[in-house]
Each structure stands twice: as C-alpha cells, then as structure tokens.
OpenMM code with the backbone's topology and positions (N, CA, C; nanometers):
from openmm import Vec3, app, unit

residues = "MET THR TYR THR PRO ARG SER GLU PHE LEU ASN VAL MET GLN SER ARG GLY TYR MET ALA ASP CYS THR ASP LEU GLN SER LEU ASP ASP ALA LEU THR SER GLY THR SER GLY ALA VAL ASP GLY ALA ARG THR ARG ASP PRO ARG ARG ASP ARG PRO VAL LEU".split()
positions = [
    Vec3(-8.2385, -2.9604, 7.9407),
    Vec3(-8.2373, -2.8954, 8.0701),
    Vec3(-8.3255, -2.9741, 8.1659),
    Vec3(-8.2772, -2.9932, 8.2847),
    Vec3(-8.3556, -3.0666, 8.3830),
    Vec3(-8.4293, -2.9738, 8.4784),
    Vec3(-8.3891, -2.8482, 8.4860),
    Vec3(-8.4543, -2.7523, 8.5751),
    Vec3(-8.5763, -2.6937, 8.5053),
    Vec3(-8.6882, -2.6903, 8.5750),
    Vec3(-8.8100, -2.6296, 8.5224),
    Vec3(-8.8291, -2.4937, 8.5887),
    Vec3(-8.8175, -2.3857, 8.5138),
    Vec3(-8.8278, -2.2525, 8.5732),
    Vec3(-8.9677, -2.2208, 8.6246),
    Vec3(-8.9719, -2.1351, 8.7258),
    Vec3(-9.0984, -2.0903, 8.7846),
    Vec3(-9.1471, -1.9609, 8.7203),
    Vec3(-9.0542, -1.8811, 8.6668),
    Vec3(-9.0941, -1.7521, 8.6105),
    Vec3(-9.1594, -1.7696, 8.4743),
    Vec3(-9.2594, -1.6887, 8.4506),
    Vec3(-9.3310, -1.6940, 8.3225),
    Vec3(-9.2374, -1.6589, 8.2072),
    Vec3(-9.1487, -1.5610, 8.2299),
    Vec3(-9.0565, -1.5183, 8.1258),
    Vec3(-8.9691, -1.6341, 8.0776),
    Vec3(-8.9062, -1.7060, 8.1697),
    Vec3(-8.8198, -1.8175, 8.1292),
    Vec3(-8.8991, -1.9310, 8.0666),
    Vec3(-9.0177, -1.9564, 8.1172),
    Vec3(-9.1024, -2.0600, 8.0562),
    Vec3(-9.1338, -2.0270, 7.9107),
    Vec3(-9.1684, -1.9020, 7.8849),
    Vec3(-9.2002, -1.8614, 7.7482),
    Vec3(-9.0756, -1.8679, 7.6598),
    Vec3(-8.9638, -1.8184, 7.7092),
    Vec3(-8.8405, -1.8201, 7.6298),
    Vec3(-8.7987, -1.9632, 7.5954),
    Vec3(-8.8128, -2.0547, 7.6903),
    Vec3(-8.7795, -2.1951, 7.6638),
    Vec3(-8.8777, -2.2580, 7.5663),
    Vec3(-9.0065, -2.2319, 7.5847),
    Vec3(-9.1064, -2.2938, 7.4973),
    Vec3(-9.0936, -2.2458, 7.3530),
    Vec3(-9.0434, -2.1250, 7.3338),
    Vec3(-9.0253, -2.0715, 7.1987),
    Vec3(-8.8882, -2.1034, 7.1408),
    Vec3(-8.8042, -2.1690, 7.2207),
    Vec3(-8.6731, -2.2094, 7.1720),
    Vec3(-8.5686, -2.0996, 7.1723),
    Vec3(-8.5891, -1.9954, 7.2543),
    Vec3(-8.4957, -1.8837, 7.2578),
    Vec3(-8.3806, -1.9038, 7.3567),
    Vec3(-8.3869, -2.0055, 7.4387),
    Vec3(-8.2822, -2.0297, 7.5389),
    Vec3(-8.1816, -2.1299, 7.4841),
    Vec3(-8.0667, -2.0812, 7.4428),
    Vec3(-7.9624, -2.1703, 7.3915),
    Vec3(-7.8864, -2.2332, 7.5080),
    Vec3(-7.8447, -2.1518, 7.6034),
    Vec3(-7.7764, -2.2017, 7.7219),
    Vec3(-7.7769, -2.0941, 7.8292),
    Vec3(-7.7533, -2.1367, 7.9512),
    Vec3(-7.7483, -2.0454, 8.0650),
    Vec3(-7.6575, -2.1077, 8.1698),
    Vec3(-7.5639, -2.0309, 8.2213),
    Vec3(-7.4689, -2.0825, 8.3188),
    Vec3(-7.5369, -2.1244, 8.4477),
    Vec3(-7.6307, -2.0429, 8.4966),
    Vec3(-7.6980, -2.0731, 8.6232),
    Vec3(-7.8465, -2.0389, 8.6096),
    Vec3(-7.9209, -2.1288, 8.5490),
    Vec3(-8.0624, -2.1067, 8.5209),
    Vec3(-8.1434, -2.0865, 8.6486),
    Vec3(-8.1111, -2.1592, 8.7529),
    Vec3(-8.1867, -2.1464, 8.8773),
    Vec3(-8.1679, -2.0078, 8.9399),
    Vec3(-8.0470, -1.9543, 8.9384),
    Vec3(-8.0243, -1.8202, 8.9931),
    Vec3(-8.0947, -1.7141, 8.9099),
    Vec3(-8.0933, -1.7298, 8.7786),
    Vec3(-8.1653, -1.6371, 8.6919),
    Vec3(-8.3150, -1.6436, 8.7208),
    Vec3(-8.3672, -1.7627, 8.7349),
    Vec3(-8.5081, -1.7805, 8.7664),
    Vec3(-8.5422, -1.7192, 8.9025),
    Vec3(-8.4562, -1.7388, 9.0009),
    Vec3(-8.4775, -1.6794, 9.1335),
    Vec3(-8.4821, -1.5265, 9.1245),
    Vec3(-8.3919, -1.4686, 9.0464),
    Vec3(-8.3890, -1.3231, 9.0304),
    Vec3(-8.5154, -1.2736, 8.9624),
    Vec3(-8.5638, -1.3474, 8.8641),
    Vec3(-8.6842, -1.3055, 8.7924),
    Vec3(-8.8103, -1.3192, 8.8764),
    Vec3(-8.8125, -1.4130, 8.9700),
    Vec3(-8.9319, -1.4330, 9.0525),
    Vec3(-8.9268, -1.3585, 9.1849),
    Vec3(-8.8112, -1.3008, 9.2191),
    Vec3(-8.7985, -1.2365, 9.3499),
    Vec3(-8.8441, -1.0912, 9.3518),
    Vec3(-8.8615, -1.0304, 9.2385),
    Vec3(-8.9019, -0.8906, 9.2380),
    Vec3(-8.9086, -0.8373, 9.0972),
    Vec3(-8.8921, -0.7075, 9.0879),
    Vec3(-8.8989, -0.6428, 8.9581),
    Vec3(-8.7701, -0.6667, 8.8814),
    Vec3(-8.7826, -0.7247, 8.7663),
    Vec3(-8.6689, -0.7495, 8.6783),
    Vec3(-8.7103, -0.7125, 8.5378),
    Vec3(-8.6124, -0.6839, 8.4575),
    Vec3(-8.6414, -0.6496, 8.3191),
    Vec3(-8.5610, -0.7364, 8.2249),
    Vec3(-8.6054, -0.7396, 8.1035),
    Vec3(-8.5345, -0.8147, 8.0008),
    Vec3(-8.5556, -0.7450, 7.8668),
    Vec3(-8.4602, -0.7600, 7.7805),
    Vec3(-8.4686, -0.7057, 7.6458),
    Vec3(-8.4709, -0.8225, 7.5503),
    Vec3(-8.5688, -0.8238, 7.4620),
    Vec3(-8.5802, -0.9366, 7.3701),
    Vec3(-8.5093, -0.9130, 7.2378),
    Vec3(-8.4532, -0.7963, 7.2193),
    Vec3(-8.3790, -0.7683, 7.0976),
    Vec3(-8.4644, -0.7200, 6.9815),
    Vec3(-8.5931, -0.7171, 6.9976),
    Vec3(-8.6812, -0.6734, 6.8891),
    Vec3(-8.6948, -0.5214, 6.8906),
    Vec3(-8.6962, -0.4645, 6.7754),
    Vec3(-8.7198, -0.3202, 6.7644),
    Vec3(-8.8629, -0.2983, 6.7199),
    Vec3(-8.9218, -0.1946, 6.7724),
    Vec3(-9.0576, -0.1608, 6.7314),
    Vec3(-9.0529, -0.0378, 6.6424),
    Vec3(-9.1576, -0.0166, 6.5689),
    Vec3(-9.1639, 0.0995, 6.4802),
    Vec3(-9.2623, 0.2021, 6.5367),
    Vec3(-9.2270, 0.3264, 6.5177),
    Vec3(-9.3151, 0.4363, 6.5547),
    Vec3(-9.4098, 0.4597, 6.4370),
    Vec3(-9.5392, 0.4275, 6.4508),
    Vec3(-9.6307, 0.4384, 6.3374),
    Vec3(-9.6476, 0.5816, 6.2860),
    Vec3(-9.6206, 0.6788, 6.3697),
    Vec3(-9.6348, 0.8182, 6.3267),
    Vec3(-9.5209, 0.8601, 6.2357),
    Vec3(-9.4060, 0.7974, 6.2538),
    Vec3(-9.2880, 0.8388, 6.1758),
    Vec3(-9.2373, 0.7287, 6.0840),
    Vec3(-9.2914, 0.6102, 6.0976),
    Vec3(-9.2510, 0.4947, 6.0187),
    Vec3(-9.0996, 0.4738, 6.0195),
    Vec3(-9.0457, 0.4768, 6.1401),
    Vec3(-8.9028, 0.4475, 6.1556),
    Vec3(-8.8829, 0.3770, 6.2896),
    Vec3(-8.7719, 0.3068, 6.3049),
    Vec3(-8.7498, 0.2318, 6.4298),
    Vec3(-8.7415, 0.3235, 6.5515),
    Vec3(-8.7910, 0.2736, 6.6611),
    Vec3(-8.7792, 0.3416, 6.7902),
    Vec3(-8.6608, 0.2791, 6.8610),
    Vec3(-8.5649, 0.3591, 6.8985),
    Vec3(-8.4440, 0.3057, 6.9640),
    Vec3(-8.4514, 0.3194, 7.1122),
] * unit.nanometer
topology = app.Topology()
chain = topology.addChain("A")
for resn in residues:
    res = topology.addResidue(resn, chain)
    for name in ("N", "CA", "C"):
        topology.addAtom(name, app.Element.getBySymbol(name[0]), res)
C-alpha cells in the first residue's frame, strides 16, 4: 500500500497485519478522521460474572 492513513485505527490495523485489502483506503481513512465512527474487530468478550460470551 502506498497510502499512509492518518487515523489511529487504520494505522494499528495495518501494523498488526489485519488489513488484507480495501477498495478505497483514503475514503475510509477520511471517514474515520472526520468524526465519530465505529468499528467491530470481531472479537467476543466474556462476562466474568457468568463465564459466557457477551453478544
């Protein structure tokens, strides 16, 4: 990739090798840096009180 993202999220995802490909990386980066955006990393957490996944 020749584009260097400005958003911390994309920088971390790239540095950890989680970015396989993206059709328009610059537009995604612009959206992430322009305001409130969310992302899901696919990881599930456990509820320690019930010892089961939190969905």
